[in-house]
C-alpha positions as MATLAB code, in Angstrom:
seq = 'MEWAVVLQKCAAALAHIHDKGYIHGDIKHNNIILQNSTGFYEPVIIDFGKMKKAENAKIYKLNTKERDHYLKCYKHIAPEIVWGKSAASPASDIYSFGQVISLVVYYTKLTGLQKIAKACKMERLKDGLQLLMWPWNLLNFINNEHCHCTHAPPWSTDPYLSNN';
ca = [
      15.374  -27.531   -6.875;
      18.214  -25.104   -7.377;
      16.632  -21.677   -7.422;
      19.922  -20.225   -8.627;
      19.637  -22.251  -11.827;
      15.969  -21.375  -12.325;
      16.656  -17.662  -11.876;
      19.754  -17.799  -14.074;
      17.752  -19.330  -16.890;
      14.949  -16.796  -16.466;
      17.455  -13.935  -16.527;
      19.150  -15.351  -19.629;
      15.792  -15.766  -21.404;
      14.767  -12.229  -20.521;
      18.158  -10.911  -21.671;
      17.659  -12.731  -24.991;
      14.276  -11.056  -25.455;
      15.876   -7.680  -24.755;
      18.878   -8.407  -27.003;
      16.450   -8.954  -29.876;
      14.979   -5.490  -29.259;
      11.770   -6.597  -27.565;
      10.199   -6.164  -24.173;
       7.975   -8.809  -22.617;
       5.773   -6.271  -20.869;
       4.149   -8.694  -18.411;
       6.819  -10.497  -16.394;
       5.147  -11.858  -13.269;
       5.113  -15.055  -11.244;
       2.319  -16.727  -13.179;
       3.983  -15.978  -16.524;
       7.007  -18.090  -15.620;
       6.243  -21.778  -15.402;
       8.467  -24.665  -14.402;
       8.455  -27.570  -16.813;
       9.753  -30.969  -15.690;
       9.757  -33.166  -18.769;
      13.331  -34.484  -18.409;
      13.630  -34.833  -14.639;
      15.021  -31.293  -14.348;
      13.043  -28.111  -13.797;
      13.229  -25.750  -16.743;
      11.688  -22.296  -16.443;
       9.621  -21.169  -19.400;
       8.500  -17.575  -19.868;
       4.961  -17.512  -21.255;
       2.219  -15.029  -22.258;
       3.741  -12.840  -24.927;
       0.471  -10.946  -25.520;
       1.952   -7.627  -24.352;
       5.330   -8.137  -26.018;
       6.431   -5.412  -28.389;
       9.479   -3.893  -29.977;
      11.088   -1.664  -27.377;
      11.163    1.206  -29.857;
       7.361    1.027  -30.245;
       6.504    1.228  -26.547;
       4.287    4.152  -25.573;
       3.626    6.049  -22.393;
       0.120    5.465  -21.088;
      -1.726    7.981  -18.976;
      -4.072    6.600  -16.354;
      -6.632    8.591  -14.444;
      -6.328    8.674  -10.644;
      -8.763    5.815  -10.076;
      -7.027    3.572  -12.637;
      -3.582    4.461  -11.287;
      -4.602    3.636   -7.705;
      -6.050    0.323   -8.886;
      -2.873   -0.585  -10.778;
      -0.609    0.385   -7.883;
      -2.661   -1.799   -5.535;
      -3.396   -4.811   -7.750;
      -0.521   -4.994  -10.232;
       2.602   -4.668   -8.102;
       4.715   -6.327  -10.786;
       4.408   -3.256  -13.014;
       7.179   -0.692  -12.537;
       5.845    2.431  -10.776;
       7.144    4.789  -13.472;
       4.860    3.066  -15.993;
       1.790    3.291  -13.755;
       2.507    6.952  -13.063;
       2.838    7.625  -16.814;
       6.449    8.807  -16.562;
       7.953    6.133  -18.807;
       6.987    3.618  -21.449;
       7.531   -0.095  -20.888;
      11.194   -0.952  -21.435;
      13.809   -3.584  -20.678;
      14.250   -1.705  -17.390;
      10.594   -2.223  -16.464;
      10.891   -5.933  -17.317;
      13.858   -6.089  -14.943;
      11.787   -4.433  -12.206;
       9.077   -7.043  -12.748;
      11.646   -9.829  -12.598;
      12.777   -8.410   -9.260;
       9.190   -8.757   -8.034;
       9.218  -12.429   -9.096;
      12.441  -12.952   -7.158;
      10.836  -11.257   -4.139;
       8.066  -13.875   -4.240;
      10.619  -16.673   -4.389;
      12.333  -15.122   -1.347;
       9.034  -14.857    0.511;
       8.057  -18.483   -0.040;
      11.459  -20.157    0.184;
      13.052  -17.936    2.852;
      16.245  -17.730    0.779;
      17.420  -14.416    2.159;
      20.426  -14.282   -0.164;
      17.971  -13.660   -2.975;
      16.738  -10.449   -1.332;
      19.861   -8.664   -2.570;
      19.120   -9.843   -6.102;
      15.490   -8.701   -5.983;
      16.551   -5.284   -4.712;
      19.237   -5.046   -7.404;
      16.690   -5.794  -10.142;
      14.326   -3.155   -8.822;
      17.090   -0.549   -8.600;
      18.861   -1.519  -11.842;
      16.156    0.147  -13.917;
      17.273    3.489  -12.532;
      20.868    3.198  -13.751;
      22.253    4.372  -17.069;
      21.955    2.340  -20.255;
      25.386    0.706  -20.271;
      24.957   -0.665  -16.761;
      21.434   -1.752  -17.643;
      22.704   -3.773  -20.591;
      25.059   -5.623  -18.250;
      22.330   -6.601  -15.764;
      21.770  -10.276  -16.581;
      25.419  -11.191  -16.344;
      25.939   -9.311  -13.081;
      22.834  -11.033  -11.720;
      24.026  -14.467  -12.813;
      27.411  -13.943  -11.160;
      25.743  -12.783   -7.958;
      23.430  -15.809   -7.882;
      26.386  -18.155   -8.392;
      28.300  -16.488   -5.566;
      25.351  -16.636   -3.157;
      24.703  -20.366   -3.812;
      20.940  -19.857   -3.583;
      19.050  -23.105   -3.643;
      15.924  -24.671   -2.255;
      14.509  -28.176   -2.179;
      10.892  -27.441   -3.019;
       8.722  -25.506   -5.437;
       6.986  -22.398   -4.106;
       3.398  -22.813   -2.890;
       2.134  -20.314   -5.480;
       2.934  -22.923   -8.097;
      -0.370  -24.535   -8.986;
       1.085  -27.368  -11.073;
       1.009  -30.570   -8.973;
       3.946  -31.925  -10.975;
       6.272  -29.214   -9.665;
       6.710  -30.591   -6.169;
       9.586  -32.906   -5.373;
       7.339  -35.234   -3.368;
];
């Protein structure tokens, strides 16, 4: 499996969601599945239950106990959201995507992807124009790093995802 292709397609799908003025709001490893109906792995972003128009996103205030729980158990959520400093946004989706990439790095040992994960996590802190350019910069970086792997990650529970 070419992880570069999988991540490129995920980034392009997420960019499309953002281009339409929406945020997914729950990008995490188990909300991206790999479908193999044609002999090729195709990533599919699922679970749009928290999706909303970016302009309608609200800041949520959590009490200390809730905040500590979220910081410990929901590491895919951008810290500024958990701390109540920002509403969900394309930037927070990008942070979450960086967490997904970090999991791919952990399980596949593709160290070239570490730079991409870090870039996604930091990209949310940059100004709007740079933020709008993120998927294309990411795609170019992935292409240049030639990141690939020959197996699905072990956190994938679908038995059809392995190459065996």
